N, CA, C and O atoms as CSV, one atom per row, in Angstrom:
chain,resi,resn,atom,element,x,y,z
A,1,MET,N,N,-44.791,-26.600,20.210
A,1,MET,CA,C,-43.329,-26.781,20.144
A,1,MET,C,C,-42.846,-27.637,21.739
A,1,MET,O,O,-42.150,-28.653,21.753
A,2,GLY,N,N,-43.237,-27.151,22.627
A,2,GLY,CA,C,-42.888,-27.970,23.830
A,2,GLY,C,C,-43.878,-29.103,24.086
A,2,GLY,O,O,-43.937,-29.647,25.188
A,3,ASP,N,N,-44.630,-29.443,23.096
A,3,ASP,CA,C,-45.254,-30.858,23.262
A,3,ASP,C,C,-44.858,-32.083,22.435
A,3,ASP,O,O,-45.537,-33.096,22.265
A,4,GLY,N,N,-43.531,-31.790,21.908
A,4,GLY,CA,C,-42.804,-32.889,21.439
A,4,GLY,C,C,-43.244,-33.267,19.957
A,4,GLY,O,O,-43.099,-34.408,19.520
A,5,THR,N,N,-43.730,-32.345,19.301
A,5,THR,CA,C,-43.684,-32.353,17.661
A,5,THR,C,C,-42.402,-32.061,17.344
A,5,THR,O,O,-41.581,-31.721,18.196
A,6,ALA,N,N,-42.102,-32.189,15.918
A,6,ALA,CA,C,-41.187,-32.125,15.238
A,6,ALA,C,C,-41.167,-30.339,14.992
A,6,ALA,O,O,-42.201,-29.781,14.627
A,7,MET,N,N,-40.204,-29.744,15.175
A,7,MET,CA,C,-39.904,-28.438,14.488
A,7,MET,C,C,-39.898,-28.301,13.051
A,7,MET,O,O,-39.486,-29.289,12.443
A,8,SER,N,N,-40.256,-27.318,12.378
A,8,SER,CA,C,-40.264,-26.936,10.891
A,8,SER,C,C,-39.075,-26.599,10.566
A,8,SER,O,O,-38.847,-26.658,9.358
A,9,ARG,N,N,-38.044,-26.190,11.381
A,9,ARG,CA,C,-36.858,-25.925,11.105
A,9,ARG,C,C,-35.760,-26.878,11.245
A,9,ARG,O,O,-35.839,-27.625,12.221
A,10,PRO,N,N,-34.630,-27.022,10.378
A,10,PRO,CA,C,-33.733,-28.209,10.724
A,10,PRO,C,C,-32.791,-27.580,12.055
A,10,PRO,O,O,-32.556,-26.381,12.203
A,11,ARG,N,N,-32.333,-28.644,12.944
A,11,ARG,CA,C,-31.642,-28.331,13.888
A,11,ARG,C,C,-30.152,-28.049,13.471
A,11,ARG,O,O,-29.780,-28.364,12.340
A,12,LEU,N,N,-29.262,-27.437,14.404
A,12,LEU,CA,C,-27.861,-27.749,14.028
A,12,LEU,C,C,-27.448,-29.125,13.825
A,12,LEU,O,O,-28.195,-29.994,14.274
A,13,GLY,N,N,-26.814,-29.330,13.468
A,13,GLY,CA,C,-26.120,-30.767,13.678
A,13,GLY,C,C,-26.964,-31.708,12.548
A,13,GLY,O,O,-26.494,-32.756,12.105
A,14,ALA,N,N,-27.927,-31.314,12.261
A,14,ALA,CA,C,-29.140,-32.343,11.555
A,14,ALA,C,C,-28.423,-32.781,10.049
A,14,ALA,O,O,-27.777,-32.046,9.302
A,15,THR,N,N,-28.655,-33.776,9.925
A,15,THR,CA,C,-28.088,-34.372,8.598
A,15,THR,C,C,-28.927,-35.049,7.545
A,15,THR,O,O,-28.605,-35.984,6.812
A,16,GLY,N,N,-30.281,-34.269,7.630
A,16,GLY,CA,C,-31.266,-34.574,6.666
A,16,GLY,C,C,-30.908,-33.979,5.345
A,16,GLY,O,O,-29.757,-33.593,5.141
A,17,PRO,N,N,-32.081,-33.863,4.206
A,17,PRO,CA,C,-31.608,-33.235,3.031
A,17,PRO,C,C,-31.971,-31.717,3.253
A,17,PRO,O,O,-31.534,-30.881,2.463
A,18,ALA,N,N,-32.732,-31.367,4.271
A,18,ALA,CA,C,-32.911,-29.876,4.303
A,18,ALA,C,C,-31.952,-29.009,4.891
A,18,ALA,O,O,-31.940,-27.779,4.941
A,19,SER,N,N,-31.010,-29.996,5.403
A,19,SER,CA,C,-29.658,-29.101,5.923
A,19,SER,C,C,-28.465,-29.007,5.187
A,19,SER,O,O,-27.545,-28.299,5.596
A,20,ARG,N,N,-28.380,-29.704,4.054
A,20,ARG,CA,C,-27.304,-29.786,2.987
A,20,ARG,C,C,-27.537,-28.744,2.005
A,20,ARG,O,O,-28.620,-28.561,1.450
A,21,ALA,N,N,-26.336,-27.975,1.783
A,21,ALA,CA,C,-26.503,-27.154,0.864
A,21,ALA,C,C,-26.061,-27.607,-0.270
A,21,ALA,O,O,-25.201,-28.481,-0.381
A,22,THR,N,N,-26.735,-26.928,-1.347
A,22,THR,CA,C,-26.519,-27.398,-2.646
A,22,THR,C,C,-25.117,-26.791,-3.174
A,22,THR,O,O,-24.824,-25.619,-2.937
A,23,ALA,N,N,-24.140,-27.781,-4.012
A,23,ALA,CA,C,-22.856,-27.419,-4.121
A,23,ALA,C,C,-23.154,-26.369,-5.531
A,23,ALA,O,O,-23.883,-26.660,-6.480
A,24,ILE,N,N,-22.408,-25.151,-5.361
A,24,ILE,CA,C,-22.451,-24.450,-6.484
A,24,ILE,C,C,-20.975,-24.335,-6.901
A,24,ILE,O,O,-20.101,-24.198,-6.046
A,25,PRO,N,N,-20.729,-24.383,-8.059
A,25,PRO,CA,C,-19.227,-24.252,-8.825
A,25,PRO,C,C,-18.617,-23.087,-8.516
A,25,PRO,O,O,-19.238,-22.035,-8.364
A,26,LEU,N,N,-17.368,-23.204,-8.405
A,26,LEU,CA,C,-16.512,-22.023,-8.118
A,26,LEU,C,C,-16.640,-21.213,-9.223
A,26,LEU,O,O,-16.975,-20.088,-8.853
A,27,ASP,N,N,-16.508,-21.299,-10.530
A,27,ASP,CA,C,-16.869,-20.865,-11.831
A,27,ASP,C,C,-17.955,-19.875,-11.653
A,27,ASP,O,O,-17.841,-18.741,-12.119
A,28,ALA,N,N,-19.107,-20.295,-10.932
A,28,ALA,CA,C,-20.236,-19.336,-11.048
A,28,ALA,C,C,-19.926,-18.145,-10.104
A,28,ALA,O,O,-20.512,-17.081,-10.303
A,29,TRP,N,N,-19.009,-18.269,-9.053
A,29,TRP,CA,C,-18.847,-17.080,-8.275
A,29,TRP,C,C,-17.548,-16.317,-8.655
A,29,TRP,O,O,-17.552,-15.114,-8.392
A,30,LEU,N,N,-16.566,-16.777,-9.168
A,30,LEU,CA,C,-15.491,-16.057,-9.488
A,30,LEU,C,C,-15.464,-15.867,-11.248
A,30,LEU,O,O,-15.391,-16.775,-12.076
A,31,PRO,N,N,-15.544,-14.470,-11.484
A,31,PRO,CA,C,-15.318,-14.196,-13.045
A,31,PRO,C,C,-14.024,-14.622,-13.605
A,31,PRO,O,O,-13.014,-14.565,-12.903
A,32,ARG,N,N,-13.978,-15.111,-15.006
A,32,ARG,CA,C,-12.659,-15.435,-15.557
A,32,ARG,C,C,-12.029,-14.208,-15.772
A,32,ARG,O,O,-12.693,-13.346,-16.347
A,33,TRP,N,N,-10.809,-13.930,-15.408
A,33,TRP,CA,C,-10.174,-12.701,-15.628
A,33,TRP,C,C,-9.786,-12.570,-17.025
A,33,TRP,O,O,-9.337,-11.453,-17.280
A,34,ARG,N,N,-9.828,-13.432,-18.068
A,34,ARG,CA,C,-9.608,-13.327,-19.546
A,34,ARG,C,C,-10.888,-12.663,-20.153
A,34,ARG,O,O,-10.883,-11.970,-21.171
A,35,GLU,N,N,-12.100,-12.998,-19.316
A,35,GLU,CA,C,-13.345,-12.369,-19.981
A,35,GLU,C,C,-13.632,-11.088,-19.442
A,35,GLU,O,O,-14.484,-10.374,-19.970
A,36,VAL,N,N,-12.934,-10.698,-18.338
A,36,VAL,CA,C,-13.212,-9.389,-17.913
A,36,VAL,C,C,-12.375,-8.211,-18.580
A,36,VAL,O,O,-12.823,-7.092,-18.827
A,37,LEU,N,N,-10.888,-8.724,-18.865
A,37,LEU,CA,C,-10.096,-7.647,-19.408
A,37,LEU,C,C,-10.128,-7.778,-20.775
A,37,LEU,O,O,-10.288,-8.875,-21.310
A,38,PRO,N,N,-9.978,-6.679,-21.431
A,38,PRO,CA,C,-9.903,-7.048,-23.007
A,38,PRO,C,C,-8.511,-7.789,-23.370
A,38,PRO,O,O,-7.579,-7.908,-22.575
A,39,PRO,N,N,-8.521,-8.212,-24.545
A,39,PRO,CA,C,-7.243,-9.139,-24.877
A,39,PRO,C,C,-6.105,-8.293,-25.001
A,39,PRO,O,O,-4.993,-8.821,-25.000
A,40,ALA,N,N,-6.216,-7.087,-25.106
A,40,ALA,CA,C,-4.931,-6.252,-25.513
A,40,ALA,C,C,-4.303,-6.038,-23.959
A,40,ALA,O,O,-3.116,-5.825,-23.713
A,41,LEU,N,N,-5.026,-6.111,-23.306
A,41,LEU,CA,C,-4.218,-5.660,-21.808
A,41,LEU,C,C,-3.806,-6.960,-21.216
A,41,LEU,O,O,-2.996,-6.921,-20.290
A,42,VAL,N,N,-4.240,-8.066,-21.616
A,42,VAL,CA,C,-3.803,-9.272,-20.971
A,42,VAL,C,C,-2.370,-9.758,-21.819
A,42,VAL,O,O,-1.467,-10.378,-21.258
A,43,ASP,N,N,-2.343,-9.413,-23.070
A,43,ASP,CA,C,-1.342,-10.135,-23.884
A,43,ASP,C,C,-0.096,-9.080,-24.108
A,43,ASP,O,O,0.954,-9.516,-24.580
A,44,ARG,N,N,-0.224,-7.684,-23.765
A,44,ARG,CA,C,0.524,-6.790,-24.100
A,44,ARG,C,C,1.800,-7.294,-23.089
A,44,ARG,O,O,1.836,-8.027,-22.100
A,45,SER,N,N,2.750,-6.584,-23.785
A,45,SER,CA,C,4.155,-6.929,-23.049
A,45,SER,C,C,4.682,-5.657,-22.687
A,45,SER,O,O,4.755,-4.820,-23.587
A,46,PRO,N,N,5.082,-5.337,-21.491
A,46,PRO,CA,C,5.363,-4.122,-20.808
A,46,PRO,C,C,6.933,-3.748,-21.173
A,46,PRO,O,O,7.502,-2.865,-20.531
A,47,THR,N,N,7.461,-4.309,-22.008
A,47,THR,CA,C,9.068,-4.156,-22.017
A,47,THR,C,C,9.435,-2.520,-22.635
A,47,THR,O,O,10.384,-1.845,-22.237
A,48,ARG,N,N,8.436,-2.095,-23.692
A,48,ARG,CA,C,8.819,-0.690,-23.911
A,48,ARG,C,C,8.334,0.076,-22.838
A,48,ARG,O,O,9.013,1.048,-22.505
A,49,LEU,N,N,7.372,-0.148,-22.276
A,49,LEU,CA,C,7.002,0.993,-21.162
A,49,LEU,C,C,7.677,0.985,-20.061
A,49,LEU,O,O,7.605,1.932,-19.278
A,50,LEU,N,N,8.516,-0.199,-19.808
A,50,LEU,CA,C,9.523,-0.205,-18.590
A,50,LEU,C,C,10.792,0.399,-19.195
A,50,LEU,O,O,11.590,0.921,-18.418
A,51,ALA,N,N,11.040,0.380,-20.426
A,51,ALA,CA,C,12.138,1.091,-21.035
A,51,ALA,C,C,12.115,2.474,-21.038
A,51,ALA,O,O,13.114,3.162,-20.827
A,52,TRP,N,N,10.824,2.978,-21.309
A,52,TRP,CA,C,10.582,4.426,-21.048
A,52,TRP,C,C,10.529,5.093,-19.978
A,52,TRP,O,O,10.713,6.300,-19.820
A,53,THR,N,N,10.166,3.956,-18.910
A,53,THR,CA,C,9.976,4.495,-17.477
A,53,THR,C,C,11.368,4.767,-16.845
A,53,THR,O,O,11.747,5.800,-16.292
A,54,ALA,N,N,12.151,3.427,-17.083
A,54,ALA,CA,C,13.750,3.667,-16.842
A,54,ALA,C,C,14.280,5.065,-17.323
A,54,ALA,O,O,14.829,5.833,-16.534
A,55,GLY,N,N,14.122,5.317,-18.444
A,55,GLY,CA,C,14.645,6.770,-18.970
A,55,GLY,C,C,14.276,7.698,-18.662
A,55,GLY,O,O,15.059,8.648,-18.652
A,56,ALA,N,N,13.003,7.870,-18.288
A,56,ALA,CA,C,12.277,8.992,-17.641
A,56,ALA,C,C,12.754,8.945,-16.057
A,56,ALA,O,O,12.900,10.098,-15.652
A,57,GLY,N,N,13.067,7.867,-14.947
A,57,GLY,CA,C,13.509,7.908,-13.837
A,57,GLY,C,C,14.847,8.237,-13.826
A,57,GLY,O,O,15.307,8.758,-12.810
A,58,LEU,N,N,15.643,7.996,-14.902
A,58,LEU,CA,C,16.856,8.178,-14.901
A,58,LEU,C,C,17.148,9.910,-15.164
A,58,LEU,O,O,18.101,10.514,-14.672
A,59,ALA,N,N,16.216,10.449,-15.945
A,59,ALA,CA,C,16.296,11.796,-16.229
A,59,ALA,C,C,15.977,12.564,-15.009
A,59,ALA,O,O,16.549,13.540,-14.524
A,60,LEU,N,N,14.884,11.874,-14.604
A,60,LEU,CA,C,14.360,12.692,-13.305
A,60,LEU,C,C,15.365,12.908,-12.053
A,60,LEU,O,O,15.483,13.959,-11.423
A,61,ASP,N,N,16.233,11.410,-11.765
A,61,ASP,CA,C,17.238,11.578,-10.864
A,61,ASP,C,C,18.124,12.571,-11.100
A,61,ASP,O,O,18.471,13.358,-10.220
A,62,VAL,N,N,18.493,12.599,-12.135
A,62,VAL,CA,C,19.717,13.589,-12.612
A,62,VAL,C,C,19.350,15.099,-12.612
A,62,VAL,O,O,20.161,15.966,-12.285
A,63,GLY,N,N,17.824,15.407,-13.077
A,63,GLY,CA,C,17.517,16.761,-12.862
A,63,GLY,C,C,17.030,17.071,-11.571
A,63,GLY,O,O,16.889,18.262,-11.293
A,64,ILE,N,N,16.741,16.183,-10.712
A,64,ILE,CA,C,16.144,16.627,-9.346
A,64,ILE,C,C,17.572,17.219,-8.517
A,64,ILE,O,O,17.609,18.271,-7.879
A,65,ARG,N,N,18.541,16.406,-8.676
A,65,ARG,CA,C,19.712,16.847,-7.945
A,65,ARG,C,C,19.993,18.440,-8.290
A,65,ARG,O,O,20.620,19.155,-7.508
A,66,GLY,N,N,19.489,18.892,-9.480
A,66,GLY,CA,C,19.865,20.353,-9.764
A,66,GLY,C,C,18.717,21.519,-9.109
A,66,GLY,O,O,18.939,22.710,-8.888
A,67,GLY,N,N,17.501,20.793,-8.894
A,67,GLY,CA,C,16.339,21.505,-8.425
A,67,GLY,C,C,15.333,20.993,-9.197
A,67,GLY,O,O,15.599,20.240,-10.134
A,68,ALA,N,N,14.032,21.353,-8.882
A,68,ALA,CA,C,12.905,20.794,-9.841
A,68,ALA,C,C,12.920,21.905,-11.214
A,68,ALA,O,O,12.346,21.476,-12.216
A,69,ALA,N,N,13.358,22.885,-11.280
A,69,ALA,CA,C,13.301,23.909,-12.299
A,69,ALA,C,C,14.508,23.553,-13.156
A,69,ALA,O,O,15.536,24.129,-12.799
A,70,ASN,N,N,14.602,22.894,-14.003
A,70,ASN,CA,C,15.710,22.829,-14.998
A,70,ASN,C,C,15.003,21.830,-16.221
A,70,ASN,O,O,13.894,21.297,-16.251
A,71,LEU,N,N,16.005,21.817,-17.098
A,71,LEU,CA,C,15.387,21.268,-18.620
A,71,LEU,C,C,15.677,19.769,-18.415
A,71,LEU,O,O,15.250,19.121,-19.371
A,72,VAL,N,N,16.262,19.021,-17.480
A,72,VAL,CA,C,16.298,17.695,-17.354
A,72,VAL,C,C,15.145,16.992,-16.911
A,72,VAL,O,O,14.677,15.896,-17.221
A,73,VAL,N,N,14.724,18.064,-15.944
A,73,VAL,CA,C,13.002,17.196,-15.291
A,73,VAL,C,C,12.352,17.533,-16.591
A,73,VAL,O,O,11.644,16.612,-16.997
A,74,ALA,N,N,12.387,18.657,-17.414
A,74,ALA,CA,C,11.270,18.590,-18.360
A,74,ALA,C,C,11.398,17.749,-19.298
A,74,ALA,O,O,10.398,17.445,-19.949
A,75,VAL,N,N,12.633,17.183,-19.584
A,75,VAL,CA,C,12.824,15.974,-20.551
A,75,VAL,C,C,12.364,14.938,-19.845
A,75,VAL,O,O,11.641,14.236,-20.552
A,76,ALA,N,N,12.493,14.479,-18.572
A,76,ALA,CA,C,11.806,13.380,-17.811
A,76,ALA,C,C,10.487,13.200,-18.008
A,76,ALA,O,O,10.015,12.091,-18.257
A,77,VAL,N,N,9.543,14.650,-17.880
A,77,VAL,CA,C,8.367,14.692,-18.212
A,77,VAL,C,C,7.701,14.213,-19.612
A,77,VAL,O,O,6.652,13.603,-19.816
A,78,ALA,N,N,8.753,14.742,-20.563
A,78,ALA,CA,C,8.370,14.562,-21.899
A,78,ALA,C,C,8.724,12.996,-22.185
A,78,ALA,O,O,8.140,12.490,-23.144
A,79,LEU,N,N,9.670,12.146,-21.405
A,79,LEU,CA,C,9.643,10.854,-21.508
A,79,LEU,C,C,8.622,10.099,-21.235
A,79,LEU,O,O,8.200,9.113,-21.839
A,80,VAL,N,N,8.191,10.687,-20.154
A,80,VAL,CA,C,6.808,9.836,-19.507
A,80,VAL,C,C,5.627,9.835,-20.557
A,80,VAL,O,O,4.992,8.835,-20.893
A,81,VAL,N,N,5.431,11.191,-21.044
A,81,VAL,CA,C,4.367,11.522,-21.849
A,81,VAL,C,C,4.607,10.463,-23.359
A,81,VAL,O,O,3.769,9.742,-23.902
A,82,ALA,N,N,5.655,10.635,-23.638
A,82,ALA,CA,C,6.119,9.744,-25.008
A,82,ALA,C,C,5.943,8.324,-24.600
A,82,ALA,O,O,5.347,7.581,-25.381
A,83,GLY,N,N,6.360,7.887,-23.544
A,83,GLY,CA,C,6.135,6.446,-23.196
A,83,GLY,C,C,4.565,6.185,-23.032
A,83,GLY,O,O,4.077,5.247,-23.662
A,84,LEU,N,N,3.891,6.844,-22.350
A,84,LEU,CA,C,2.155,6.452,-22.440
A,84,LEU,C,C,1.654,6.699,-23.637
A,84,LEU,O,O,0.588,6.107,-23.803
A,85,VAL,N,N,2.081,7.495,-24.762
A,85,VAL,CA,C,1.576,7.825,-25.984
A,85,VAL,C,C,1.903,6.516,-26.800
A,85,VAL,O,O,1.069,5.675,-27.135
A,86,THR,N,N,3.343,6.480,-27.082
A,86,THR,CA,C,3.772,5.525,-27.911
A,86,THR,C,C,3.479,3.873,-27.653
A,86,THR,O,O,3.511,3.015,-28.535
A,87,ASP,N,N,3.222,3.677,-26.394
A,87,ASP,CA,C,2.963,2.346,-26.060
A,87,ASP,C,C,1.652,1.860,-26.138
A,87,ASP,O,O,1.264,0.695,-26.058
A,88,GLY,N,N,0.882,3.114,-26.340
A,88,GLY,CA,C,-0.646,2.816,-26.403
A,88,GLY,C,C,-1.407,2.724,-25.334
A,88,GLY,O,O,-2.527,2.220,-25.418
A,89,ARG,N,N,-0.851,3.255,-24.023
A,89,ARG,CA,C,-1.508,3.304,-22.665
A,89,ARG,C,C,-2.692,4.017,-22.713
A,89,ARG,O,O,-3.704,3.679,-22.100
A,90,LEU,N,N,-2.568,5.312,-23.653
A,90,LEU,CA,C,-3.670,6.179,-23.529
A,90,LEU,C,C,-4.388,6.036,-24.842
A,90,LEU,O,O,-3.888,6.381,-25.913
A,91,ALA,N,N,-5.756,5.434,-24.687
A,91,ALA,CA,C,-6.153,4.838,-25.713
A,91,ALA,C,C,-7.300,6.167,-26.361
A,91,ALA,O,O,-7.433,6.392,-27.564
A,92,SER,N,N,-7.904,6.789,-25.449
A,92,SER,CA,C,-8.822,7.984,-26.011
A,92,SER,C,C,-8.094,9.159,-26.438
A,92,SER,O,O,-7.096,9.516,-25.811
A,93,PRO,N,N,-8.533,9.826,-27.511
A,93,PRO,CA,C,-7.840,11.075,-27.923
A,93,PRO,C,C,-7.908,12.084,-26.820
A,93,PRO,O,O,-6.948,12.850,-26.734
A,94,GLY,N,N,-8.875,12.206,-25.974
A,94,GLY,CA,C,-8.739,13.043,-24.838
A,94,GLY,C,C,-7.719,12.935,-23.955
A,94,GLY,O,O,-7.207,13.957,-23.498
A,95,ALA,N,N,-7.335,11.833,-23.635
A,95,ALA,CA,C,-6.370,11.514,-22.741
A,95,ALA,C,C,-5.102,11.747,-23.559
A,95,ALA,O,O,-4.268,12.271,-22.820
A,96,ARG,N,N,-4.690,11.589,-24.627
A,96,ARG,CA,C,-3.635,11.925,-25.392
A,96,ARG,C,C,-3.534,13.564,-25.306
A,96,ARG,O,O,-2.460,14.102,-25.040
A,97,VAL,N,N,-4.488,14.164,-25.502
A,97,VAL,CA,C,-4.430,15.726,-25.467
A,97,VAL,C,C,-3.990,16.084,-24.199
A,97,VAL,O,O,-2.983,16.787,-24.118
A,98,LEU,N,N,-4.651,15.670,-23.055
A,98,LEU,CA,C,-4.057,15.888,-21.684
A,98,LEU,C,C,-2.750,15.671,-21.454
A,98,LEU,O,O,-2.085,16.504,-20.837
A,99,ALA,N,N,-2.213,14.513,-21.926
A,99,ALA,CA,C,-0.721,14.223,-21.829
A,99,ALA,C,C,-0.079,15.237,-22.580
A,99,ALA,O,O,0.795,15.920,-22.046
A,100,ALA,N,N,-0.374,15.394,-23.619
A,100,ALA,CA,C,0.465,16.443,-24.374
A,100,ALA,C,C,0.302,17.679,-23.556
A,100,ALA,O,O,1.351,18.286,-23.342
A,101,ALA,N,N,-0.870,18.216,-23.017
A,101,ALA,CA,C,-0.762,19.374,-22.531
A,101,ALA,C,C,0.190,19.577,-21.222
A,101,ALA,O,O,0.634,20.657,-20.833
A,102,ALA,N,N,0.385,18.417,-20.685
A,102,ALA,CA,C,1.415,18.349,-19.557
A,102,ALA,C,C,2.644,18.759,-20.064
A,102,ALA,O,O,3.424,19.162,-19.200
A,103,LEU,N,N,3.084,18.777,-21.323
A,103,LEU,CA,C,4.355,19.282,-21.667
A,103,LEU,C,C,4.488,20.844,-21.499
A,103,LEU,O,O,5.537,21.455,-21.298
A,104,LEU,N,N,3.340,21.321,-21.610
A,104,LEU,CA,C,3.515,23.065,-21.456
A,104,LEU,C,C,4.103,23.242,-20.226
A,104,LEU,O,O,5.224,23.748,-20.178
A,105,PRO,N,N,3.501,22.891,-19.172
A,105,PRO,CA,C,4.404,23.276,-17.683
A,105,PRO,C,C,5.463,22.716,-17.822
A,105,PRO,O,O,6.417,23.405,-17.461
A,106,ALA,N,N,5.789,21.396,-18.332
A,106,ALA,CA,C,7.055,20.970,-18.096
A,106,ALA,C,C,8.081,21.917,-18.823
A,106,ALA,O,O,9.191,22.033,-18.302
A,107,ALA,N,N,7.836,22.526,-19.852
A,107,ALA,CA,C,8.334,23.454,-20.452
A,107,ALA,C,C,8.920,24.501,-19.471
A,107,ALA,O,O,10.111,24.786,-19.348
A,108,GLY,N,N,7.909,25.000,-18.821
A,108,GLY,CA,C,7.943,26.021,-17.985
A,108,GLY,C,C,9.105,25.676,-16.901
A,108,GLY,O,O,9.725,26.624,-16.419
A,109,LEU,N,N,9.384,24.495,-16.548
A,109,LEU,CA,C,10.301,23.925,-15.575
A,109,LEU,C,C,11.854,24.494,-16.177
A,109,LEU,O,O,12.817,24.896,-15.524
A,110,ALA,N,N,11.718,24.382,-17.420
A,110,ALA,CA,C,13.337,24.462,-18.100
A,110,ALA,C,C,13.597,25.803,-17.881
A,110,ALA,O,O,14.798,26.062,-17.796
A,111,VAL,N,N,12.644,26.965,-17.734
A,111,VAL,CA,C,12.857,28.254,-17.670
A,111,VAL,C,C,13.180,28.427,-16.018
A,111,VAL,O,O,12.419,27.903,-15.205
A,112,ARG,N,N,14.238,29.119,-15.624
A,112,ARG,CA,C,14.386,29.252,-14.259
A,112,ARG,C,C,13.602,30.278,-14.012
A,112,ARG,O,O,13.554,31.332,-14.647
A,113,ALA,N,N,12.764,29.859,-12.754
A,113,ALA,CA,C,11.680,30.790,-12.464
A,113,ALA,C,C,11.695,30.882,-10.598
A,113,ALA,O,O,12.654,30.504,-9.925
A,114,SER,N,N,10.517,31.418,-10.073
A,114,SER,CA,C,10.729,31.448,-8.680
A,114,SER,C,C,9.904,30.371,-8.151
A,114,SER,O,O,8.956,29.953,-8.817
A,115,PRO,N,N,10.176,29.907,-7.052
A,115,PRO,CA,C,9.796,28.540,-6.364
A,115,PRO,C,C,8.251,28.459,-6.399
A,115,PRO,O,O,7.777,27.334,-6.554
A,116,TRP,N,N,7.386,29.530,-6.273
A,116,TRP,CA,C,6.000,29.299,-6.311
A,116,TRP,C,C,5.739,28.894,-8.106
A,116,TRP,O,O,4.902,28.015,-8.314
A,117,VAL,N,N,6.295,29.392,-9.085
A,117,VAL,CA,C,5.796,29.019,-10.212
A,117,VAL,C,C,6.379,27.759,-10.356
A,117,VAL,O,O,5.628,26.987,-10.953
A,118,THR,N,N,7.397,27.297,-10.039
A,118,THR,CA,C,7.936,25.929,-10.091
A,118,THR,C,C,6.897,24.804,-9.401
A,118,THR,O,O,6.604,23.732,-9.930
A,119,ALA,N,N,6.523,25.170,-8.413
A,119,ALA,CA,C,5.645,24.491,-7.573
A,119,ALA,C,C,4.303,24.332,-8.382
A,119,ALA,O,O,3.869,23.196,-8.579
A,120,THR,N,N,3.696,25.334,-8.811
A,120,THR,CA,C,2.578,25.114,-9.430
A,120,THR,C,C,2.623,24.516,-10.790
A,120,THR,O,O,1.601,24.032,-11.278
A,121,ASN,N,N,3.907,24.527,-11.512
A,121,ASN,CA,C,3.868,23.843,-12.670
A,121,ASN,C,C,4.083,22.236,-12.541
A,121,ASN,O,O,3.859,21.442,-13.455
A,122,VAL,N,N,4.592,21.872,-11.148
A,122,VAL,CA,C,4.917,20.263,-10.868
A,122,VAL,C,C,3.320,19.952,-10.669
A,122,VAL,O,O,2.784,18.955,-11.154
A,123,VAL,N,N,2.634,20.936,-9.890
A,123,VAL,CA,C,1.167,20.252,-9.522
A,123,VAL,C,C,0.321,20.417,-10.848
A,123,VAL,O,O,-0.705,19.738,-10.901
A,124,ALA,N,N,0.602,21.190,-11.872
A,124,ALA,CA,C,-0.194,20.915,-13.068
A,124,ALA,C,C,0.245,19.704,-13.830
A,124,ALA,O,O,-0.645,18.992,-14.295
A,125,ILE,N,N,1.495,19.375,-14.021
A,125,ILE,CA,C,2.053,18.162,-14.960
A,125,ILE,C,C,1.473,17.085,-14.061
A,125,ILE,O,O,0.652,16.345,-14.604
A,126,VAL,N,N,1.762,16.856,-12.736
A,126,VAL,CA,C,0.986,15.721,-12.036
A,126,VAL,C,C,-0.527,15.506,-12.302
A,126,VAL,O,O,-0.949,14.374,-12.537
A,127,VAL,N,N,-1.335,16.570,-12.268
A,127,VAL,CA,C,-2.621,16.695,-12.436
A,127,VAL,C,C,-2.955,16.204,-13.861
A,127,VAL,O,O,-3.727,15.257,-14.012
A,128,LEU,N,N,-2.437,16.777,-14.811
A,128,LEU,CA,C,-2.749,16.394,-16.180
A,128,LEU,C,C,-2.333,15.068,-16.810
A,128,LEU,O,O,-2.960,14.467,-17.682
A,129,VAL,N,N,-1.078,14.666,-16.188
A,129,VAL,CA,C,-0.933,13.268,-16.457
A,129,VAL,C,C,-1.613,12.184,-15.682
A,129,VAL,O,O,-1.597,11.067,-16.200
A,130,GLY,N,N,-2.163,12.317,-14.616
A,130,GLY,CA,C,-2.851,11.737,-13.826
A,130,GLY,C,C,-4.224,11.676,-14.457
A,130,GLY,O,O,-4.754,10.589,-14.687
A,131,LEU,N,N,-4.904,13.017,-14.788
A,131,LEU,CA,C,-6.087,12.671,-15.647
A,131,LEU,C,C,-5.952,12.074,-16.984
A,131,LEU,O,O,-6.923,11.514,-17.494
A,132,ALA,N,N,-4.935,12.142,-17.528
A,132,ALA,CA,C,-4.787,11.741,-18.822
A,132,ALA,C,C,-4.899,9.881,-18.526
A,132,ALA,O,O,-5.518,9.121,-19.270
A,133,VAL,N,N,-4.218,9.499,-17.403
A,133,VAL,CA,C,-4.068,7.765,-17.227
A,133,VAL,C,C,-5.603,7.655,-16.737
A,133,VAL,O,O,-6.170,6.577,-16.917
A,134,LEU,N,N,-6.172,8.520,-16.240
A,134,LEU,CA,C,-7.479,7.917,-15.530
A,134,LEU,C,C,-8.682,7.876,-16.713
A,134,LEU,O,O,-9.667,7.139,-16.749
A,135,LEU,N,N,-8.274,8.900,-17.649
A,135,LEU,CA,C,-9.268,8.756,-18.853
A,135,LEU,C,C,-8.972,7.842,-19.847
A,135,LEU,O,O,-9.727,7.774,-20.817
A,136,SER,N,N,-7.961,7.097,-19.767
A,136,SER,CA,C,-7.646,6.177,-20.878
A,136,SER,C,C,-8.275,4.735,-20.696
A,136,SER,O,O,-8.091,3.869,-21.551
């Protein structure tokens, strides 16, 4: 190498054919999002879901002012579950069963109970609805 012979690797800044990278089109690197997502998820309008969410948010806002254990909070949870089920966001039957099961601790919120029972009901609702969304 010190004898003046050419090196087998191209040098930095070399302009020969060995130093040029072949051009790979961008389409080969990035997946097309319409091919990755199912067509139903791409084309669906979220208007109904936004309406259900606005109703549930309004009911929850009114309900929380009276404390977590009241009927209005239970109605807000029922609106969230109804919105998820009727809008078709919960595709699998297991997800729909979990969402429906969240209505049982929500009904417990309508009954005045001690704070620790209210806290466990809220945790159960969050876990059941969260699992339903994850399983869908």
